[in-house]
N, C-alpha and C positions, 0 to 999 in steps of 0.2 A: 673812781670807775676803771675797772680793768677791761680794755678794749683790745680785741685780738682780730686780725684779719687772716683768713684762710682762702687759698686760691686753688680750686679744683681744675682750672683752666688757665690759660695764658693772659690773664688779666693783669693789668698793672694799675697801681693806685699810688700816686706820688704824694709826697709830703703828708705821710701818714702821721708823724708827730704832731703836726699842727691840726690835722683832722681829729685826732684823739683829744687834744686839749679843747678844740671847738666844741666837740660832743659833750665833753664834760661841763663846759659853760652852758650849753645849750640845755641840758637837763637840769642844771642848777636854777636857770631862769625860769623853767617850767615847773619848778618846785618838786623835782623827783630826784631820787638817788638811785643810781644804777650801780650795783655791785660789780656785775660782769656782763659784757655783751660781745658775742663772738659773731663776726660777719663772715659768711661763707659764700664766696663768689663761684658760681657754677654755670652749667649749661641749661638751656631750656628742657631738655629731657630729663636732666637730674632733678629739677625744680618740679616739673610736671609729675614725676614719680612721687615726690613728697606730697604734692597737692592731692593726687589720688590716694595715697596711703593714709594720709593723716587728716585730711579736710574733705576726703570724698567728692572732690571736684576734678572734672576731667577737662581742664582748660589750662592754657598757658598763662603765666602771670610773671610779673617782673620781681616780685617780692612776696616772702611769707615770713611773718615775724612770729616767734614762739616765746611767749612769756613762760619761763621755767622757774619763776619764784617760788620757793617752797611755802606752803601754808604758814602763815603767822610771821613771815618776814616782811620787812618794810623795803629793803633795797632790793630792786629787780636784778634778776638774772635771766638772760635771753640768748637766743640763737636767732639770727637774721639771715635768711638765705636769699641771694640776689641773682637772678639770671642775667649774666652779662650780654647774652644774645639778645634777650627782650629789650634789655636797656638800650642796646644799640638801635634796634628797630625803632623804639619809641624815640630815640634822639633824632632820628631822621624825620619822624612826623610831627614832634612837639616841641623840640628844644633846639636852642641855638649850637649845642655840641654835645658829644658824647660825655664829656668831663662834667658838664653842668647836669646833665640828666642822671648820671650815676650818683653824683652827690644829692640830687633832689630824692632819689630813691633810697639812699642811705638816710637822710633826714626824715623821710616819710616812715621809715621803720622805727626810728626812735621816737618820733612823736606818737606812734601808736603805743609805745611803752610809757610815754608820759600821759596816756589817757585819751588821746584823740582817736576818732574813729571816722569812718568814711562809707557808712552803709547807706545813706541817703543823701539827696543832693544837698540839704543844709549842712550836714557834716563834711560832705566833699568840699564844699565852698570854704569852710573854716580850715580844712586841712590844707588845701591849695595856698591859702593866704599864708598860713604858717610855713609851708615849705618855701614860698617865695620870699618871706621875710628871713629865714636863716640861709637861703641861697645869697641874698643880696648883701647880708652881713659877712658871710664867709668869703664871697668873692669881692666884697667892698664895691658894689655897683651903686 
């Protein structure tokens, strides 16, 4: 799995090598192969523009995951856009720390690539459970 991190703002992400290895194990555990995933860390306005242009949604979000896998390919290629401003706001409301919330969002995007959805309450419950499972493994809680 080729994982790259791109920063369009002043975001920092520590221990990237460990995170890349964890994501590789995570996808393997979920029975998926990811050829390439690019994480793009950006502002609310940047992600809003993507949301409006590509998804026709006019609201802020913390993450948008694009599965760019060519037809007929089994290994996933993706771009995952994350608004660090939204993550900071959500961390104040829902999470014990910005670092944990940022990793929750990263894992959320990868879980989407592994086939998990969150469109209805039942799917959201499963997604949250998986996020917590991987957060606890990553942070050894």
